[in-house]
C-alpha positions as CSV (number, residue, x, y, z in Angstrom):
1,M,0.4,-5.1,-0.4
2,D,0.4,-8.0,2.0
3,S,3.2,-10.9,2.2
4,V,1.4,-13.4,0.0
5,S,0.9,-11.1,-2.5
6,Q,5.0,-10.1,-2.8
7,L,5.5,-13.9,-2.7
8,V,3.5,-14.9,-5.1
9,L,4.5,-12.1,-7.6
10,G,7.5,-12.7,-7.0
11,A,7.8,-15.9,-8.2
12,S,5.6,-15.4,-11.0
13,V,8.0,-12.6,-12.0
14,S,11.0,-14.5,-11.9
15,M,9.6,-17.7,-13.8
16,A,8.1,-15.3,-16.6
17,V,12.3,-14.2,-17.1
18,A,13.2,-17.7,-16.4
19,G,11.9,-19.1,-19.8
20,R,13.2,-22.5,-20.4
21,K,16.8,-21.8,-19.0
22,I,16.1,-22.2,-15.6
23,P,13.7,-24.8,-14.1
24,L,10.6,-23.3,-13.1
25,W,11.3,-24.4,-9.4
26,Q,13.8,-22.7,-8.8
27,A,12.7,-19.0,-10.5
28,A,10.0,-19.8,-8.6
29,V,12.0,-20.7,-5.4
30,V,14.5,-17.3,-6.2
31,G,11.3,-15.8,-7.1
32,A,9.4,-16.3,-3.4
33,V,12.2,-15.3,-1.9
34,C,13.3,-12.0,-3.3
35,G,9.8,-11.0,-3.6
36,T,10.0,-10.8,0.6
37,L,13.3,-9.0,0.7
38,P,11.8,-5.8,0.7
39,D,10.1,-6.2,3.7
40,L,12.5,-7.5,6.2
41,D,12.6,-3.9,6.7
42,V,9.2,-4.4,9.6
43,F,12.2,-5.8,11.6
44,I,13.8,-2.8,11.7
45,D,13.6,-0.5,15.3
46,H,13.9,3.2,14.4
47,G,12.5,4.3,18.2
48,D,9.1,5.1,17.8
49,A,6.2,4.4,17.0
50,I,5.9,7.3,14.6
51,R,9.5,6.6,12.7
52,N,9.1,2.6,12.7
53,M,5.7,3.5,10.1
54,T,7.0,6.4,7.9
55,L,10.4,5.1,8.0
56,H,8.7,1.7,6.4
57,R,9.1,1.1,2.7
58,T,12.1,3.6,2.3
59,N,15.7,2.0,1.5
60,S,14.9,-0.7,1.2
61,H,12.1,-0.1,-1.5
62,S,14.3,2.1,-3.5
63,L,14.3,1.5,-7.5
64,F,18.1,3.2,-7.6
65,W,19.6,0.8,-4.8
66,L,17.4,-2.1,-5.0
67,T,19.3,-1.6,-8.5
68,L,22.2,-1.6,-6.9
69,F,21.7,-4.7,-4.8
70,S,20.8,-7.6,-7.8
71,P,23.7,-8.0,-9.7
72,L,25.1,-8.7,-6.0
73,I,22.7,-11.1,-5.6
74,A,22.1,-12.6,-8.8
75,G,25.9,-13.7,-8.8
76,L,25.9,-15.4,-5.2
77,I,23.0,-17.3,-7.6
78,T,25.0,-18.1,-10.6
79,L,28.3,-18.8,-8.1
80,C,26.5,-21.1,-5.9
81,K,24.8,-23.4,-8.7
82,H,28.0,-23.2,-10.9
83,Q,26.4,-21.4,-13.7
84,P,28.1,-18.5,-15.1
85,S,26.9,-18.8,-17.9
86,L,23.2,-17.7,-16.8
87,F,24.1,-14.7,-14.8
88,G,22.2,-12.2,-17.3
89,R,19.3,-14.3,-17.2
90,W,19.6,-14.1,-13.6
91,W,20.0,-10.8,-13.1
92,L,17.1,-9.3,-15.2
93,A,15.1,-11.8,-13.5
94,V,16.3,-10.7,-9.4
95,W,16.0,-7.3,-10.6
96,L,12.5,-7.4,-11.8
97,V,11.3,-9.0,-8.8
98,L,13.3,-6.6,-6.4
99,I,11.4,-3.4,-8.6
100,T,8.2,-5.2,-9.2
101,H,7.6,-5.3,-4.9
102,P,7.9,-1.4,-4.3
103,L,5.9,-0.2,-7.8
104,L,3.2,-2.7,-6.5
105,D,3.0,-1.6,-3.4
106,V,3.0,1.8,-4.8
107,F,-1.4,0.9,-6.4
108,T,-2.1,0.8,-2.4
109,V,-2.1,3.8,0.0
110,Y,0.0,3.6,2.5
111,G,2.4,5.7,0.8
112,T,6.5,4.3,-1.2
113,Q,9.3,6.3,-0.7
114,L,10.5,5.0,-4.3
115,G,12.8,7.9,-5.0
116,L,15.3,7.6,-2.2
117,P,17.9,8.9,-2.8
118,F,16.9,11.7,-4.8
119,T,13.1,11.9,-2.9
120,D,11.4,11.0,0.1
121,R,8.2,12.0,-1.1
122,P,6.0,8.9,-0.6
123,F,3.9,7.7,-3.7
124,A,0.7,6.1,-3.2
125,I,-1.6,5.3,-5.7
126,G,-3.9,4.1,-3.4
127,S,-6.0,2.2,-5.7
128,I,-6.1,-1.3,-4.4
129,F,-7.3,-2.7,-0.7
130,I,-3.5,-4.4,0.6
131,I,-5.7,-7.6,0.4
132,D,-7.3,-8.3,-2.8
133,P,-7.8,-11.8,-4.0
134,L,-8.6,-11.2,-7.7
135,F,-4.9,-9.5,-8.1
136,T,-3.5,-12.3,-5.9
137,L,-5.7,-15.5,-7.0
138,P,-4.4,-16.0,-11.2
139,L,-1.0,-15.0,-10.1
140,L,-1.1,-18.0,-7.5
141,V,-3.0,-20.5,-9.6
142,G,-1.7,-19.7,-13.1
143,G,2.4,-20.4,-11.2
144,I,0.5,-23.6,-9.5
145,C,-0.6,-24.2,-13.5
146,A,3.2,-23.7,-13.8
147,L,5.3,-25.7,-11.6
148,W,2.8,-28.3,-12.9
149,L,2.7,-28.8,-16.0
150,R,6.3,-27.4,-16.6
151,G,7.4,-26.4,-20.2
152,R,6.2,-24.1,-22.7
153,A,2.5,-24.7,-21.3
154,G,3.6,-24.2,-17.9
155,I,5.3,-20.9,-18.7
156,R,2.1,-20.0,-20.8
157,S,-0.1,-20.9,-18.1
158,N,2.3,-18.2,-15.2
159,A,2.4,-15.2,-18.2
160,L,-1.7,-15.7,-18.3
161,G,-2.2,-15.6,-14.6
162,L,0.0,-12.5,-14.8
163,T,-1.2,-10.9,-17.9
164,L,-4.9,-10.8,-15.4
165,G,-3.1,-9.3,-13.1
166,C,-1.6,-6.7,-14.2
167,L,-5.5,-6.4,-16.2
168,Y,-6.5,-6.1,-13.1
169,L,-4.1,-3.2,-11.4
170,A,-4.5,-1.4,-14.1
171,W,-8.7,-1.8,-13.7
172,S,-8.2,-0.2,-10.4
173,V,-6.4,2.7,-11.4
174,A,-9.3,3.2,-14.2
175,A,-12.2,2.5,-11.7
176,Q,-10.4,5.0,-8.9
177,S,-10.1,7.5,-11.7
178,W,-13.8,7.3,-12.9
179,V,-15.0,7.5,-9.1
180,R,-12.9,10.6,-8.4
181,E,-14.2,12.6,-11.9
182,H,-17.8,11.7,-11.5
183,V,-17.4,12.8,-7.3
184,S,-16.4,15.8,-8.0
185,Q,-19.1,16.4,-10.3
186,Q,-21.3,15.6,-7.7
187,L,-20.0,17.8,-5.5
188,A,-19.3,20.7,-7.8
189,A,-23.0,20.5,-9.0
190,A,-24.5,20.7,-5.2
191,G,-22.4,23.4,-4.5
192,E,-19.7,22.5,-2.5
193,K,-16.7,24.4,-2.2
194,P,-13.3,22.3,-3.7
195,A,-11.7,20.4,-0.9
196,P,-8.8,17.5,-1.2
197,L,-10.6,14.3,-1.9
198,L,-8.8,11.1,-1.3
199,V,-10.9,7.7,-3.3
200,T,-9.4,4.7,-1.8
201,P,-11.1,0.9,-2.2
202,T,-12.7,-1.1,0.7
203,P,-11.1,-4.2,1.9
204,L,-11.3,-6.7,-0.6
205,N,-12.6,-5.0,-3.3
206,T,-12.8,-2.3,-6.0
207,L,-16.5,-1.7,-6.8
208,Q,-17.0,-0.1,-3.0
209,W,-14.4,3.0,-2.6
210,R,-14.5,5.2,0.6
211,L,-14.1,8.9,-0.2
212,L,-12.3,11.3,2.7
213,R,-12.9,15.1,2.4
214,M,-10.0,17.0,4.3
215,Q,-12.3,20.9,5.2
216,G,-10.7,23.0,7.3
217,N,-11.3,22.0,10.9
218,Q,-12.7,18.9,9.9
219,Y,-13.4,16.3,7.7
220,S,-16.2,13.7,6.0
221,E,-16.5,10.5,5.2
222,A,-18.6,8.7,2.4
223,Y,-18.7,5.7,0.4
224,F,-19.4,4.9,-3.3
225,S,-20.6,1.3,-4.8
226,L,-19.9,0.9,-8.6
227,L,-23.2,-1.4,-8.7
228,H,-25.0,1.7,-7.8
229,P,-23.6,4.9,-9.4
230,H,-26.6,7.1,-9.1
231,K,-27.0,6.3,-5.6
232,A,-27.3,10.1,-3.3
233,I,-23.8,10.8,-1.5
234,E,-24.4,11.1,2.2
235,F,-21.1,12.7,3.9
236,K,-20.4,12.3,7.8
237,S,-18.3,15.0,9.4
238,Y,-16.6,14.7,12.1
239,P,-13.8,17.5,14.0
240,R,-10.5,17.5,13.2
241,D,-9.2,20.7,15.8
242,M,-6.6,22.4,13.7
243,A,-6.5,24.5,15.9
244,L,-4.4,22.0,18.0
245,F,-2.4,21.3,14.9
246,S,-1.6,24.8,14.3
247,R,-0.4,25.1,18.1
248,L,1.9,22.2,17.9
249,Q,3.3,22.7,13.8
250,G,7.5,22.2,14.1
251,N,6.6,18.6,16.7
252,W,8.8,16.4,15.0
253,H,6.1,13.6,14.9
254,V,3.2,15.6,14.4
255,D,4.8,17.4,11.3
256,R,6.0,13.9,10.3
257,V,2.3,12.3,10.0
258,A,1.0,15.2,8.9
259,W,3.5,15.1,5.6
260,F,3.3,11.3,5.4
261,S,-0.6,11.3,5.2
262,H,-0.5,13.9,2.7
263,G,-2.1,16.4,5.2
264,F,-5.6,13.5,5.3
265,F,-5.0,13.2,8.9
266,S,-6.8,14.5,12.6
267,M,-6.1,15.4,16.1
268,K,-7.4,15.6,18.9
269,K,-6.8,16.2,22.7
270,L,-8.4,14.1,25.1
271,N,-7.6,14.0,29.0
272,G,-4.5,15.6,28.6
273,R,-3.4,13.5,26.1
274,V,-2.6,14.5,21.7
275,Y,-3.6,11.9,19.2
276,I,-2.9,11.9,16.1
277,T,-4.5,9.9,13.0
278,D,-3.7,8.9,9.8
279,L,-6.9,9.0,8.0
280,R,-5.9,7.0,4.9
281,M,-6.4,3.6,6.3
282,G,-9.1,2.3,8.1
283,E,-12.8,4.3,8.5
284,E,-14.3,5.6,11.5
285,P,-13.7,5.0,14.0
286,H,-11.2,2.3,13.4
287,Y,-8.0,3.0,12.3
288,S,-4.7,1.1,11.9
289,F,-2.1,4.6,13.1
290,T,-3.2,6.2,16.0
291,F,-1.0,7.8,17.9
292,D,-0.3,8.8,21.2
293,L,2.4,12.1,21.3
294,G,1.8,12.6,25.1
295,P,0.3,16.0,26.8
296,E,1.7,19.5,25.8
297,P,3.4,21.2,25.4
298,L,5.5,19.1,22.4
299,H,8.0,20.5,21.9
300,N,9.7,20.0,25.7
301,S,8.2,16.2,25.8
302,T,10.6,13.7,26.3
303,V,7.1,11.3,25.9
304,V,8.0,8.6,23.2
305,P,4.7,8.6,20.8
306,S,3.3,5.0,21.0
307,R,0.9,3.5,18.4
308,L,-2.9,2.9,19.8
309,P,-4.1,-1.1,19.0
310,F,-5.7,-1.2,16.2
311,N,-9.7,-1.3,17.7
312,R,-10.9,-3.6,14.8
313,P,-14.2,-4.1,14.6
314,P,-15.7,-7.6,14.7
315,L,-15.0,-9.7,11.7
316,A,-19.1,-10.4,10.7
317,K,-20.2,-6.9,11.6
318,A,-17.9,-5.7,9.2
319,W,-19.0,-8.3,6.9
320,R,-22.6,-6.4,7.2
321,K,-21.3,-3.5,6.9
322,L,-19.4,-4.0,3.1
323,I,-22.4,-6.1,2.1
324,T,-25.1,-3.5,3.1
325,R,-22.9,-0.8,0.9
326,F,-23.2,-2.3,-2.1
């Protein structure tokens, strides 16, 4: 999720644990700071754009390493504040704040390797957009009310905001599951062959969903609105060039993107240069992660892959497209 959501979630979780033992403002500050710590890995340069993408949300998002790290932070807090009797409560607060960060990230489609060092699988539910105000606002309002009211009323306000945020996450998973099942049934009824299907929300909501199907040498994209569930689904197909992928299998960067995207990627060759795109984030033709791998052959190439600038559509145009799809 975005940094603001992680900061607010951290503050909310910390205040929920603090109870009446720790001043809410102190718990909020510690929670906000700890809630942003895992994302500091974005400042690490791993050598090229593909490594930077696929090594984000790795060790700094590992439940194992964060669990080991949490008592050290809690110990530092209690040492600075001369509150050894509160070590256990600070430890619980810090631990919950740290692990809820990657657990929230799992609800996005990017991919979070929270199982390290036991597995490097990039887990991704993909039921919520990276920025969704309907998740963040309840936590923010509940936290502000908690700091304003303080005492039991403040604790209840924060708990209510946190509960509403969690319920929204549960709703997103339920809605995604229903859309996937509904679309799969429609495709089966139309005689379509089974194919990998990705269902992700469009920006800022969980009512309109983007559908992505991988079909051999092409991929198809469509949109589905919960407000009009019986509207016919119209997929548009685009070339994928799997022959190019077959030739280049064995190249670390090609294989890495194919693995990280769970197979939802495309390749093309343009003006002698090879490009690979993670199709999960963005929409046709605007994607967040497209990489220039250089000219063929890639196996002996010394070209460092570079990420193409995100060709973001104008805000007004993007908003019109979002509204008309409802």
